Structures are given as C-alpha cells and as structure tokens.
PQR file with spaces between the fields and no chain letter, atoms N, CA, C, O and H, PARSE charges and radii, in Angstrom:
ATOM       1  N    MET     1     -34.702   27.359    1.045 -0.4000 1.5000
ATOM       2  CA   MET     1     -34.169   26.017    0.981 -0.0000 2.0000
ATOM       3  C    MET     1     -32.903   26.020    0.136  0.5500 1.7000
ATOM       4  O    MET     1     -32.810   26.747   -0.853 -0.5500 1.4000
ATOM       5  N    ALA     2     -31.945   25.216    0.522 -0.4000 1.5000
ATOM       6  CA   ALA     2     -30.662   25.169   -0.184 -0.0000 2.0000
ATOM       7  C    ALA     2     -30.818   24.472   -1.535  0.5500 1.7000
ATOM       8  O    ALA     2     -31.594   23.529   -1.691 -0.5500 1.4000
ATOM       9  H    ALA     2     -32.020   24.625    1.324  0.4000 1.0000
ATOM      10  N    GLU     3     -30.055   24.969   -2.498 -0.4000 1.5000
ATOM      11  CA   GLU     3     -30.086   24.352   -3.825 -0.0000 2.0000
ATOM      12  C    GLU     3     -29.206   23.110   -3.844  0.5500 1.7000
ATOM      13  O    GLU     3     -28.173   23.052   -3.177 -0.5500 1.4000
ATOM      14  H    GLU     3     -29.425   25.735   -2.371  0.4000 1.0000
ATOM      15  N    ALA     4     -29.625   22.135   -4.605 -0.4000 1.5000
ATOM      16  CA   ALA     4     -28.824   20.911   -4.741 -0.0000 2.0000
ATOM      17  C    ALA     4     -27.666   21.199   -5.694  0.5500 1.7000
ATOM      18  O    ALA     4     -27.832   21.855   -6.722 -0.5500 1.4000
ATOM      19  H    ALA     4     -30.464   22.182   -5.147  0.4000 1.0000
ATOM      20  N    HIS     5     -26.520   20.704   -5.334 -0.4000 1.5000
ATOM      21  CA   HIS     5     -25.351   20.866   -6.195 -0.0000 2.0000
ATOM      22  C    HIS     5     -25.343   19.756   -7.216  0.5500 1.7000
ATOM      23  O    HIS     5     -25.497   18.583   -6.875 -0.5500 1.4000
ATOM      24  H    HIS     5     -26.385   20.171   -4.499  0.4000 1.0000
ATOM      25  N    HIS     6     -25.165   20.122   -8.450 -0.4000 1.5000
ATOM      26  CA   HIS     6     -25.118   19.130   -9.514 -0.0000 2.0000
ATOM      27  C    HIS     6     -23.668   18.930   -9.927  0.5500 1.7000
ATOM      28  O    HIS     6     -22.972   19.880  -10.285 -0.5500 1.4000
ATOM      29  H    HIS     6     -25.040   21.075   -8.726  0.4000 1.0000
ATOM      30  N    ALA     7     -23.231   17.696   -9.871 -0.4000 1.5000
ATOM      31  CA   ALA     7     -21.859   17.377  -10.260 -0.0000 2.0000
ATOM      32  C    ALA     7     -21.734   17.417  -11.773  0.5500 1.7000
ATOM      33  O    ALA     7     -22.567   16.866  -12.493 -0.5500 1.4000
ATOM      34  H    ALA     7     -23.796   16.924   -9.580  0.4000 1.0000
ATOM      35  N    ILE     8     -20.715   18.055  -12.231 -0.4000 1.5000
ATOM      36  CA   ILE     8     -20.438   18.101  -13.667 -0.0000 2.0000
ATOM      37  C    ILE     8     -19.559   16.907  -13.989  0.5500 1.7000
ATOM      38  O    ILE     8     -18.464   16.757  -13.447 -0.5500 1.4000
ATOM      39  H    ILE     8     -20.039   18.502  -11.646  0.4000 1.0000
ATOM      40  N    GLU     9     -20.055   16.061  -14.880 -0.4000 1.5000
ATOM      41  CA   GLU     9     -19.299   14.868  -15.235 -0.0000 2.0000
ATOM      42  C    GLU     9     -18.192   15.234  -16.206  0.5500 1.7000
ATOM      43  O    GLU     9     -18.442   15.730  -17.305 -0.5500 1.4000
ATOM      44  H    GLU     9     -20.944   16.182  -15.320  0.4000 1.0000
ATOM      45  N    VAL    10     -16.971   14.982  -15.779 -0.4000 1.5000
ATOM      46  CA   VAL    10     -15.814   15.251  -16.614 -0.0000 2.0000
ATOM      47  C    VAL    10     -15.258   13.897  -17.040  0.5500 1.7000
ATOM      48  O    VAL    10     -14.800   13.117  -16.206 -0.5500 1.4000
ATOM      49  H    VAL    10     -16.768   14.579  -14.887  0.4000 1.0000
ATOM      50  N    ARG    11     -15.299   13.628  -18.313 -0.4000 1.5000
ATOM      51  CA   ARG    11     -14.801   12.351  -18.814 -0.0000 2.0000
ATOM      52  C    ARG    11     -13.408   12.555  -19.370  0.5500 1.7000
ATOM      53  O    ARG    11     -13.124   13.533  -20.060 -0.5500 1.4000
ATOM      54  H    ARG    11     -15.672   14.262  -18.992  0.4000 1.0000
ATOM      55  N    SER    12     -12.570   11.625  -19.058 -0.4000 1.5000
ATOM      56  CA   SER    12     -11.201   11.703  -19.534 -0.0000 2.0000
ATOM      57  C    SER    12     -10.927   10.566  -20.505  0.5500 1.7000
ATOM      58  O    SER    12     -11.774    9.705  -20.742 -0.5500 1.4000
ATOM      59  H    SER    12     -12.801   10.830  -18.497  0.4000 1.0000
ATOM      60  N    LYS    13      -9.744   10.587  -21.051 -0.4000 1.5000
ATOM      61  CA   LYS    13      -9.343    9.553  -22.004 -0.0000 2.0000
ATOM      62  C    LYS    13      -8.823    8.339  -21.254  0.5500 1.7000
ATOM      63  O    LYS    13      -8.424    8.429  -20.093 -0.5500 1.4000
ATOM      64  H    LYS    13      -9.056   11.287  -20.858  0.4000 1.0000
ATOM      65  N    CYS    14      -8.834    7.216  -21.928 -0.4000 1.5000
ATOM      66  CA   CYS    14      -8.333    5.963  -21.380 -0.0000 2.0000
ATOM      67  C    CYS    14      -6.848    6.111  -21.057  0.5500 1.7000
ATOM      68  O    CYS    14      -6.107    6.725  -21.825 -0.5500 1.4000
ATOM      69  H    CYS    14      -9.158    7.143  -22.872  0.4000 1.0000
ATOM      70  N    GLY    15      -6.410    5.557  -19.934 -0.4000 1.5000
ATOM      71  CA   GLY    15      -5.027    5.680  -19.485 -0.0000 2.0000
ATOM      72  C    GLY    15      -4.088    4.632  -20.056  0.5500 1.7000
ATOM      73  O    GLY    15      -2.898    4.645  -19.744 -0.5500 1.4000
ATOM      74  H    GLY    15      -7.012    5.058  -19.310  0.4000 1.0000
ATOM      75  N    ILE    16      -4.589    3.729  -20.881 -0.4000 1.5000
ATOM      76  CA   ILE    16      -3.749    2.703  -21.495 -0.0000 2.0000
ATOM      77  C    ILE    16      -2.977    3.329  -22.650  0.5500 1.7000
ATOM      78  O    ILE    16      -3.531    4.098  -23.436 -0.5500 1.4000
ATOM      79  H    ILE    16      -5.556    3.719  -21.134  0.4000 1.0000
ATOM      80  N    GLN    17      -1.694    2.991  -22.745 -0.4000 1.5000
ATOM      81  CA   GLN    17      -0.844    3.557  -23.797 -0.0000 2.0000
ATOM      82  C    GLN    17      -1.401    3.236  -25.182  0.5500 1.7000
ATOM      83  O    GLN    17      -1.720    2.085  -25.481 -0.5500 1.4000
ATOM      84  H    GLN    17      -1.244    2.366  -22.107  0.4000 1.0000
ATOM      85  N    GLY    18      -1.514    4.253  -26.011 -0.4000 1.5000
ATOM      86  CA   GLY    18      -1.951    4.091  -27.387 -0.0000 2.0000
ATOM      87  C    GLY    18      -3.451    4.102  -27.582  0.5500 1.7000
ATOM      88  O    GLY    18      -3.911    3.985  -28.718 -0.5500 1.4000
ATOM      89  H    GLY    18      -1.255    5.188  -25.768  0.4000 1.0000
ATOM      90  N    CYS    19      -4.239    4.240  -26.519 -0.4000 1.5000
ATOM      91  CA   CYS    19      -5.699    4.257  -26.639 -0.0000 2.0000
ATOM      92  C    CYS    19      -6.211    5.689  -26.484  0.5500 1.7000
ATOM      93  O    CYS    19      -5.769    6.420  -25.597 -0.5500 1.4000
ATOM      94  H    CYS    19      -3.865    4.335  -25.596  0.4000 1.0000
ATOM      95  N    SER    20      -7.131    6.077  -27.340 -0.4000 1.5000
ATOM      96  CA   SER    20      -7.671    7.437  -27.268 -0.0000 2.0000
ATOM      97  C    SER    20      -9.180    7.441  -27.032  0.5500 1.7000
ATOM      98  O    SER    20      -9.835    8.466  -27.223 -0.5500 1.4000
ATOM      99  H    SER    20      -7.490    5.483  -28.060  0.4000 1.0000
ATOM     100  N    GLU    21      -9.735    6.297  -26.617 -0.4000 1.5000
ATOM     101  CA   GLU    21     -11.168    6.207  -26.323 -0.0000 2.0000
ATOM     102  C    GLU    21     -11.485    6.957  -25.032  0.5500 1.7000
ATOM     103  O    GLU    21     -10.601    7.198  -24.210 -0.5500 1.4000
ATOM     104  H    GLU    21      -9.204    5.464  -26.463  0.4000 1.0000
ATOM     105  N    MET    22     -12.758    7.322  -24.864 -0.4000 1.5000
ATOM     106  CA   MET    22     -13.188    7.974  -23.636 -0.0000 2.0000
ATOM     107  C    MET    22     -13.330    6.932  -22.526  0.5500 1.7000
ATOM     108  O    MET    22     -13.781    5.814  -22.776 -0.5500 1.4000
ATOM     109  H    MET    22     -13.476    7.126  -25.532  0.4000 1.0000
ATOM     110  N    ALA    23     -12.948    7.296  -21.308 -0.4000 1.5000
ATOM     111  CA   ALA    23     -12.959    6.372  -20.176 -0.0000 2.0000
ATOM     112  C    ALA    23     -14.357    6.209  -19.607  0.5500 1.7000
ATOM     113  O    ALA    23     -15.136    7.160  -19.554 -0.5500 1.4000
ATOM     114  H    ALA    23     -12.582    8.205  -21.105  0.4000 1.0000
ATOM     115  N    ASP    24     -14.665    4.982  -19.178 -0.4000 1.5000
ATOM     116  CA   ASP    24     -15.929    4.679  -18.512 -0.0000 2.0000
ATOM     117  C    ASP    24     -15.737    4.381  -17.030  0.5500 1.7000
ATOM     118  O    ASP    24     -16.610    4.683  -16.217 -0.5500 1.4000
ATOM     119  H    ASP    24     -14.032    4.209  -19.221  0.4000 1.0000
ATOM     120  N    ARG    25     -14.596    3.790  -16.675 -0.4000 1.5000
ATOM     121  CA   ARG    25     -14.327    3.366  -15.306 -0.0000 2.0000
ATOM     122  C    ARG    25     -12.930    3.807  -14.892  0.5500 1.7000
ATOM     123  O    ARG    25     -12.115    4.202  -15.725 -0.5500 1.4000
ATOM     124  H    ARG    25     -13.886    3.545  -17.336  0.4000 1.0000
ATOM     125  N    SER    26     -12.672    3.734  -13.601 -0.4000 1.5000
ATOM     126  CA   SER    26     -11.311    3.972  -13.125 -0.0000 2.0000
ATOM     127  C    SER    26     -10.930    2.858  -12.151  0.5500 1.7000
ATOM     128  O    SER    26     -11.755    2.390  -11.366 -0.5500 1.4000
ATOM     129  H    SER    26     -13.335    3.414  -12.924  0.4000 1.0000
ATOM     130  N    ILE    27      -9.682    2.452  -12.216 -0.4000 1.5000
ATOM     131  CA   ILE    27      -9.135    1.362  -11.422 -0.0000 2.0000
ATOM     132  C    ILE    27      -7.874    1.886  -10.740  0.5500 1.7000
ATOM     133  O    ILE    27      -7.193    2.761  -11.275 -0.5500 1.4000
ATOM     134  H    ILE    27      -9.012    2.833  -12.854  0.4000 1.0000
ATOM     135  N    SER    28      -7.563    1.353   -9.564 -0.4000 1.5000
ATOM     136  CA   SER    28      -6.329    1.775   -8.914 -0.0000 2.0000
ATOM     137  C    SER    28      -5.134    1.299   -9.741  0.5500 1.7000
ATOM     138  O    SER    28      -5.167    0.222  -10.337 -0.5500 1.4000
ATOM     139  H    SER    28      -8.116    0.642   -9.129  0.4000 1.0000
ATOM     140  N    ALA    29      -4.108    2.097   -9.767 -0.4000 1.5000
ATOM     141  CA   ALA    29      -2.918    1.779  -10.564 -0.0000 2.0000
ATOM     142  C    ALA    29      -2.251    0.501  -10.063  0.5500 1.7000
ATOM     143  O    ALA    29      -1.685   -0.247  -10.862 -0.5500 1.4000
ATOM     144  H    ALA    29      -4.081    2.971   -9.284  0.4000 1.0000
ATOM     145  N    LYS    30      -2.304    0.236   -8.764 -0.4000 1.5000
ATOM     146  CA   LYS    30      -1.698   -0.981   -8.215 -0.0000 2.0000
ATOM     147  C    LYS    30      -2.376   -2.230   -8.749  0.5500 1.7000
ATOM     148  O    LYS    30      -1.705   -3.204   -9.089 -0.5500 1.4000
ATOM     149  H    LYS    30      -2.763    0.843   -8.115  0.4000 1.0000
ATOM     150  N    ARG    31      -3.707   -2.211   -8.826 -0.4000 1.5000
ATOM     151  CA   ARG    31      -4.436   -3.377   -9.356 -0.0000 2.0000
ATOM     152  C    ARG    31      -4.140   -3.570  -10.834  0.5500 1.7000
ATOM     153  O    ARG    31      -4.062   -4.701  -11.314 -0.5500 1.4000
ATOM     154  H    ARG    31      -4.252   -1.419   -8.550  0.4000 1.0000
ATOM     155  N    LEU    32      -3.974   -2.466  -11.557 -0.4000 1.5000
ATOM     156  CA   LEU    32      -3.687   -2.550  -12.988 -0.0000 2.0000
ATOM     157  C    LEU    32      -2.276   -3.077  -13.224  0.5500 1.7000
ATOM     158  O    LEU    32      -2.034   -3.781  -14.204 -0.5500 1.4000
ATOM     159  H    LEU    32      -4.037   -1.548  -11.167  0.4000 1.0000
ATOM     160  N    GLU    33      -1.340   -2.743  -12.330 -0.4000 1.5000
ATOM     161  CA   GLU    33       0.020   -3.276  -12.427 -0.0000 2.0000
ATOM     162  C    GLU    33       0.011   -4.794  -12.250  0.5500 1.7000
ATOM     163  O    GLU    33       0.718   -5.509  -12.961 -0.5500 1.4000
ATOM     164  H    GLU    33      -1.537   -2.171  -11.533  0.4000 1.0000
ATOM     165  N    LYS    34      -0.785   -5.282  -11.308 -0.4000 1.5000
ATOM     166  CA   LYS    34      -0.883   -6.720  -11.072 -0.0000 2.0000
ATOM     167  C    LYS    34      -1.440   -7.450  -12.292  0.5500 1.7000
ATOM     168  O    LYS    34      -1.089   -8.603  -12.544 -0.5500 1.4000
ATOM     169  H    LYS    34      -1.359   -4.702  -10.731  0.4000 1.0000
ATOM     170  N    ALA    35      -2.297   -6.785  -13.041 -0.4000 1.5000
ATOM     171  CA   ALA    35      -2.876   -7.383  -14.242 -0.0000 2.0000
ATOM     172  C    ALA    35      -1.921   -7.281  -15.428  0.5500 1.7000
ATOM     173  O    ALA    35      -2.223   -7.761  -16.520 -0.5500 1.4000
ATOM     174  H    ALA    35      -2.582   -5.848  -12.837  0.4000 1.0000
ATOM     175  N    GLU    36      -0.767   -6.653  -15.203 -0.4000 1.5000
ATOM     176  CA   GLU    36       0.273   -6.504  -16.227 -0.0000 2.0000
ATOM     177  C    GLU    36      -0.240   -5.812  -17.492  0.5500 1.7000
ATOM     178  O    GLU    36       0.010   -6.267  -18.608 -0.5500 1.4000
ATOM     179  H    GLU    36      -0.522   -6.263  -14.316  0.4000 1.0000
ATOM     180  N    MET    37      -0.956   -4.713  -17.299 -0.4000 1.5000
ATOM     181  CA   MET    37      -1.432   -3.905  -18.420 -0.0000 2.0000
ATOM     182  C    MET    37      -0.577   -2.649  -18.503  0.5500 1.7000
ATOM     183  O    MET    37      -0.230   -2.068  -17.475 -0.5500 1.4000
ATOM     184  H    MET    37      -1.159   -4.343  -16.392  0.4000 1.0000
ATOM     185  N    ASN    38      -0.235   -2.226  -19.710 -0.4000 1.5000
ATOM     186  CA   ASN    38       0.628   -1.062  -19.925 -0.0000 2.0000
ATOM     187  C    ASN    38      -0.189    0.218  -19.897  0.5500 1.7000
ATOM     188  O    ASN    38      -1.004    0.465  -20.785 -0.5500 1.4000
ATOM     189  H    ASN    38      -0.517   -2.699  -20.545  0.4000 1.0000
ATOM     190  N    PHE    39       0.033    1.028  -18.875 -0.4000 1.5000
ATOM     191  CA   PHE    39      -0.642    2.323  -18.800 -0.0000 2.0000
ATOM     192  C    PHE    39       0.404    3.413  -18.723  0.5500 1.7000
ATOM     193  O    PHE    39       1.551    3.155  -18.357 -0.5500 1.4000
ATOM     194  H    PHE    39       0.695    0.827  -18.153  0.4000 1.0000
ATOM     195  N    SER    40       0.015    4.633  -19.067 -0.4000 1.5000
ATOM     196  CA   SER    40       0.975    5.736  -19.056 -0.0000 2.0000
ATOM     197  C    SER    40       1.365    6.047  -17.611  0.5500 1.7000
ATOM     198  O    SER    40       0.538    5.970  -16.702 -0.5500 1.4000
ATOM     199  H    SER    40      -0.917    4.842  -19.364  0.4000 1.0000
ATOM     200  N    GLU    41       2.609    6.394  -17.419 -0.4000 1.5000
ATOM     201  CA   GLU    41       3.178    6.581  -16.084 -0.0000 2.0000
ATOM     202  C    GLU    41       2.649    7.811  -15.354  0.5500 1.7000
ATOM     203  O    GLU    41       2.765    7.889  -14.131 -0.5500 1.4000
ATOM     204  H    GLU    41       3.281    6.457  -18.157  0.4000 1.0000
ATOM     205  N    SER    42       2.080    8.760  -16.060 -0.4000 1.5000
ATOM     206  CA   SER    42       1.678   10.024  -15.455 -0.0000 2.0000
ATOM     207  C    SER    42       0.228   10.022  -14.969  0.5500 1.7000
ATOM     208  O    SER    42      -0.361   11.092  -14.816 -0.5500 1.4000
ATOM     209  H    SER    42       1.985    8.697  -17.054  0.4000 1.0000
ATOM     210  N    VAL    43      -0.354    8.870  -14.727 -0.4000 1.5000
ATOM     211  CA   VAL    43      -1.767    8.821  -14.377 -0.0000 2.0000
ATOM     212  C    VAL    43      -2.055    9.033  -12.895  0.5500 1.7000
ATOM     213  O    VAL    43      -3.161    9.450  -12.551 -0.5500 1.4000
ATOM     214  H    VAL    43       0.124    8.000  -14.851  0.4000 1.0000
ATOM     215  N    GLY    44      -1.115    8.768  -12.020 -0.4000 1.5000
ATOM     216  CA   GLY    44      -1.340    8.951  -10.590 -0.0000 2.0000
ATOM     217  C    GLY    44      -1.807    7.675   -9.933  0.5500 1.7000
ATOM     218  O    GLY    44      -1.405    6.583  -10.334 -0.5500 1.4000
ATOM     219  H    GLY    44      -0.217    8.430  -12.299  0.4000 1.0000
ATOM     220  N    LYS    45      -2.667    7.803   -8.909 -0.4000 1.5000
ATOM     221  CA   LYS    45      -3.118    6.639   -8.157 -0.0000 2.0000
ATOM     222  C    LYS    45      -4.203    5.849   -8.879  0.5500 1.7000
ATOM     223  O    LYS    45      -4.318    4.641   -8.676 -0.5500 1.4000
ATOM     224  H    LYS    45      -2.994    8.690   -8.583  0.4000 1.0000
ATOM     225  N    ARG    46      -4.991    6.499   -9.710 -0.4000 1.5000
ATOM     226  CA   ARG    46      -6.078    5.826  -10.416 -0.0000 2.0000
ATOM     227  C    ARG    46      -5.869    5.945  -11.922  0.5500 1.7000
ATOM     228  O    ARG    46      -5.348    6.942  -12.423 -0.5500 1.4000
ATOM     229  H    ARG    46      -4.897    7.480   -9.875  0.4000 1.0000
ATOM     230  N    VAL    47      -6.290    4.901  -12.622 -0.4000 1.5000
ATOM     231  CA   VAL    47      -6.159    4.867  -14.081 -0.0000 2.0000
ATOM     232  C    VAL    47      -7.561    4.751  -14.660  0.5500 1.7000
ATOM     233  O    VAL    47      -8.333    3.876  -14.270 -0.5500 1.4000
ATOM     234  H    VAL    47      -6.713    4.091  -12.215  0.4000 1.0000
ATOM     235  N    HIS    48      -7.882    5.635  -15.589 -0.4000 1.5000
ATOM     236  CA   HIS    48      -9.176    5.591  -16.245 -0.0000 2.0000
ATOM     237  C    HIS    48      -9.110    4.622  -17.414  0.5500 1.7000
ATOM     238  O    HIS    48      -8.147    4.626  -18.180 -0.5500 1.4000
ATOM     239  H    HIS    48      -7.254    6.346  -15.906  0.4000 1.0000
ATOM     240  N    LEU    49     -10.148    3.784  -17.549 -0.4000 1.5000
ATOM     241  CA   LEU    49     -10.171    2.779  -18.605 -0.0000 2.0000
ATOM     242  C    LEU    49     -11.419    2.917  -19.463  0.5500 1.7000
ATOM     243  O    LEU    49     -12.503    3.217  -18.965 -0.5500 1.4000
ATOM     244  H    LEU    49     -10.931    3.781  -16.927  0.4000 1.0000
ATOM     245  N    CYS    50     -11.247    2.692  -20.765 -0.4000 1.5000
ATOM     246  CA   CYS    50     -12.392    2.654  -21.670 -0.0000 2.0000
ATOM     247  C    CYS    50     -13.081    1.294  -21.491  0.5500 1.7000
ATOM     248  O    CYS    50     -12.579    0.423  -20.780 -0.5500 1.4000
ATOM     249  H    CYS    50     -10.366    2.448  -21.170  0.4000 1.0000
ATOM     250  N    LYS    51     -14.211    1.130  -22.130 -0.4000 1.5000
ATOM     251  CA   LYS    51     -14.982   -0.102  -21.989 -0.0000 2.0000
ATOM     252  C    LYS    51     -14.178   -1.323  -22.434  0.5500 1.7000
ATOM     253  O    LYS    51     -14.219   -2.362  -21.774 -0.5500 1.4000
ATOM     254  H    LYS    51     -14.618    1.837  -22.707  0.4000 1.0000
ATOM     255  N    LYS    52     -13.456   -1.211  -23.536 -0.4000 1.5000
ATOM     256  CA   LYS    52     -12.670   -2.323  -24.082 -0.0000 2.0000
ATOM     257  C    LYS    52     -11.573   -2.759  -23.113  0.5500 1.7000
ATOM     258  O    LYS    52     -11.403   -3.953  -22.864 -0.5500 1.4000
ATOM     259  H    LYS    52     -13.423   -0.367  -24.072  0.4000 1.0000
ATOM     260  N    HIS    53     -10.837   -1.806  -22.570 -0.4000 1.5000
ATOM     261  CA   HIS    53      -9.743   -2.140  -21.667 -0.0000 2.0000
ATOM     262  C    HIS    53     -10.238   -2.571  -20.287  0.5500 1.7000
ATOM     263  O    HIS    53      -9.563   -3.347  -19.610 -0.5500 1.4000
ATOM     264  H    HIS    53     -10.975   -0.837  -22.771  0.4000 1.0000
ATOM     265  N    TYR    54     -11.397   -2.087  -19.862 -0.4000 1.5000
ATOM     266  CA   TYR    54     -11.967   -2.549  -18.602 -0.0000 2.0000
ATOM     267  C    TYR    54     -12.350   -4.024  -18.709  0.5500 1.7000
ATOM     268  O    TYR    54     -12.140   -4.788  -17.767 -0.5500 1.4000
ATOM     269  H    TYR    54     -11.945   -1.457  -20.412  0.4000 1.0000
ATOM     270  N    ARG    55     -12.908   -4.426  -19.849 -0.4000 1.5000
ATOM     271  CA   ARG    55     -13.248   -5.839  -20.076 -0.0000 2.0000
ATOM     272  C    ARG    55     -11.982   -6.694  -20.079  0.5500 1.7000
ATOM     273  O    ARG    55     -11.971   -7.793  -19.524 -0.5500 1.4000
ATOM     274  H    ARG    55     -13.079   -3.805  -20.614  0.4000 1.0000
ATOM     275  N    GLU    56     -10.920   -6.192  -20.703 -0.4000 1.5000
ATOM     276  CA   GLU    56      -9.648   -6.906  -20.727 -0.0000 2.0000
ATOM     277  C    GLU    56      -9.114   -7.070  -19.298  0.5500 1.7000
ATOM     278  O    GLU    56      -8.629   -8.142  -18.935 -0.5500 1.4000
ATOM     279  H    GLU    56     -10.929   -5.300  -21.154  0.4000 1.0000
ATOM     280  N    PHE    57      -9.203   -6.009  -18.493 -0.4000 1.5000
ATOM     281  CA   PHE    57      -8.778   -6.060  -17.103 -0.0000 2.0000
ATOM     282  C    PHE    57      -9.577   -7.105  -16.330  0.5500 1.7000
ATOM     283  O    PHE    57      -9.003   -7.881  -15.566 -0.5500 1.4000
ATOM     284  H    PHE    57      -9.596   -5.138  -18.788  0.4000 1.0000
ATOM     285  N    LYS    58     -10.888   -7.134  -16.519 -0.4000 1.5000
ATOM     286  CA   LYS    58     -11.743   -8.096  -15.826 -0.0000 2.0000
ATOM     287  C    LYS    58     -11.365   -9.528  -16.195  0.5500 1.7000
ATOM     288  O    LYS    58     -11.341  -10.403  -15.331 -0.5500 1.4000
ATOM     289  H    LYS    58     -11.355   -6.504  -17.140  0.4000 1.0000
ATOM     290  N    LYS    59     -11.070   -9.773  -17.471 -0.4000 1.5000
ATOM     291  CA   LYS    59     -10.690  -11.117  -17.903 -0.0000 2.0000
ATOM     292  C    LYS    59      -9.362  -11.547  -17.300  0.5500 1.7000
ATOM     293  O    LYS    59      -9.207  -12.695  -16.885 -0.5500 1.4000
ATOM     294  H    LYS    59     -11.089   -9.062  -18.173  0.4000 1.0000
ATOM     295  N    LYS    60      -8.398  -10.622  -17.250 -0.4000 1.5000
ATOM     296  CA   LYS    60      -7.077  -10.954  -16.718 -0.0000 2.0000
ATOM     297  C    LYS    60      -7.101  -11.186  -15.207  0.5500 1.7000
ATOM     298  O    LYS    60      -6.261  -11.922  -14.690 -0.5500 1.4000
ATOM     299  H    LYS    60      -8.523   -9.689  -17.587  0.4000 1.0000
ATOM     300  N    THR    61      -8.028  -10.584  -14.500 -0.4000 1.5000
ATOM     301  CA   THR    61      -8.055  -10.693  -13.046 -0.0000 2.0000
ATOM     302  C    THR    61      -9.168  -11.600  -12.535  0.5500 1.7000
ATOM     303  O    THR    61      -9.435  -11.620  -11.333 -0.5500 1.4000
ATOM     304  H    THR    61      -8.711   -9.985  -14.920  0.4000 1.0000
ATOM     305  N    LYS    62      -9.811  -12.336  -13.401 -0.4000 1.5000
ATOM     306  CA   LYS    62     -10.946  -13.169  -12.994 -0.0000 2.0000
ATOM     307  C    LYS    62     -10.545  -14.188  -11.923  0.5500 1.7000
ATOM     308  O    LYS    62     -11.221  -14.311  -10.901 -0.5500 1.4000
ATOM     309  H    LYS    62      -9.594  -12.320  -14.377  0.4000 1.0000
ATOM     310  N    LYS    63      -9.471  -14.903  -12.147 -0.4000 1.5000
ATOM     311  CA   LYS    63      -9.027  -15.930  -11.201 -0.0000 2.0000
ATOM     312  C    LYS    63      -8.694  -15.312   -9.842  0.5500 1.7000
ATOM     313  O    LYS    63      -9.070  -15.857   -8.804 -0.5500 1.4000
ATOM     314  H    LYS    63      -8.922  -14.803  -12.977  0.4000 1.0000
ATOM     315  N    ASP    64      -7.991  -14.179   -9.845 -0.4000 1.5000
ATOM     316  CA   ASP    64      -7.637  -13.508   -8.590 -0.0000 2.0000
ATOM     317  C    ASP    64      -8.879  -13.058   -7.828  0.5500 1.7000
ATOM     318  O    ASP    64      -8.945  -13.193   -6.606 -0.5500 1.4000
ATOM     319  H    ASP    64      -7.685  -13.737  -10.688  0.4000 1.0000
ATOM     320  N    ARG    65      -9.851  -12.531   -8.542 -0.4000 1.5000
ATOM     321  CA   ARG    65     -11.082  -12.073   -7.888 -0.0000 2.0000
ATOM     322  C    ARG    65     -11.867  -13.232   -7.307  0.5500 1.7000
ATOM     323  O    ARG    65     -12.473  -13.093   -6.245 -0.5500 1.4000
ATOM     324  H    ARG    65      -9.798  -12.421   -9.534  0.4000 1.0000
ATOM     325  N    GLU    66     -11.869  -14.384   -7.986 -0.4000 1.5000
ATOM     326  CA   GLU    66     -12.546  -15.570   -7.465 -0.0000 2.0000
ATOM     327  C    GLU    66     -11.880  -16.038   -6.166  0.5500 1.7000
ATOM     328  O    GLU    66     -12.569  -16.395   -5.210 -0.5500 1.4000
ATOM     329  H    GLU    66     -11.376  -14.497   -8.849  0.4000 1.0000
ATOM     330  N    LEU    67     -10.555  -16.036   -6.130 -0.4000 1.5000
ATOM     331  CA   LEU    67      -9.837  -16.448   -4.930 -0.0000 2.0000
ATOM     332  C    LEU    67     -10.083  -15.479   -3.765  0.5500 1.7000
ATOM     333  O    LEU    67     -10.210  -15.905   -2.617 -0.5500 1.4000
ATOM     334  H    LEU    67      -9.996  -15.746   -6.906  0.4000 1.0000
ATOM     335  N    GLU    68     -10.148  -14.186   -4.065 -0.4000 1.5000
ATOM     336  CA   GLU    68     -10.423  -13.193   -3.026 -0.0000 2.0000
ATOM     337  C    GLU    68     -11.801  -13.396   -2.419  0.5500 1.7000
ATOM     338  O    GLU    68     -11.979  -13.267   -1.208 -0.5500 1.4000
ATOM     339  H    GLU    68     -10.045  -13.840   -4.998  0.4000 1.0000
ATOM     340  N    SER    69     -12.772  -13.714   -3.262 -0.4000 1.5000
ATOM     341  CA   SER    69     -14.131  -13.884   -2.749 -0.0000 2.0000
ATOM     342  C    SER    69     -14.267  -15.147   -1.904  0.5500 1.7000
ATOM     343  O    SER    69     -15.150  -15.228   -1.050 -0.5500 1.4000
ATOM     344  H    SER    69     -12.628  -13.819   -4.246  0.4000 1.0000
ATOM     345  N    LEU    70     -13.390  -16.144   -2.139 -0.4000 1.5000
ATOM     346  CA   LEU    70     -13.411  -17.361   -1.339 -0.0000 2.0000
ATOM     347  C    LEU    70     -12.658  -17.209   -0.025  0.5500 1.7000
ATOM     348  O    LEU    70     -12.772  -18.049    0.868 -0.5500 1.4000
ATOM     349  H    LEU    70     -12.673  -16.078   -2.833  0.4000 1.0000
ATOM     350  N    GLY    71     -11.898  -16.146    0.085 -0.4000 1.5000
ATOM     351  CA   GLY    71     -11.163  -15.883    1.315 -0.0000 2.0000
ATOM     352  C    GLY    71      -9.748  -16.435    1.317  0.5500 1.7000
ATOM     353  O    GLY    71      -9.157  -16.568    2.388 -0.5500 1.4000
ATOM     354  H    GLY    71     -11.805  -15.464   -0.640  0.4000 1.0000
ATOM     355  N    TRP    72      -9.200  -16.751    0.202 -0.4000 1.5000
ATOM     356  CA   TRP    72      -7.841  -17.294    0.133 -0.0000 2.0000
ATOM     357  C    TRP    72      -6.865  -16.193    0.288  0.5500 1.7000
ATOM     358  O    TRP    72      -5.658  -16.430    0.261 -0.5500 1.4000
ATOM     359  H    TRP    72      -9.680  -16.643   -0.669  0.4000 1.0000
C-alpha cells in the first residue's frame, strides 16, 4: 500500500512592512492593495499576514465583502 505524503508546514513572516510576526493566513496582493495596506513589494501574487494584520484587513474590507455577498 502506498504511504501517505505528509505536508511539511512552512510558516513565513508577515508581508506587511515593519512586521516580523509569523504569518497565519495569505491573501492575494490585489485584494490587499484595495484595502490600502502597505506590504513589501517583493511578495509576489500572495501576501502572508499575521493574525493582527489579517484582522485589520477584515475590518477594512467588511463593507466591500457585504456588498459582494448581496450581489452588488
């Protein structure tokens, strides 16, 4: 029987400028730009966020997410 492959969790640092916390989530860079949050330019398509900055992102985009769910 084949062995199950176990993914090794690699945690990176938060992509927000000046933050050195470990990242919990990742968000697309385009969505983060819309929220007007300052992230380092070398992150690529996705930006890793620590718990504090993810909460900040959620607060800044709450109205937009509500409108999306209503179909506007």
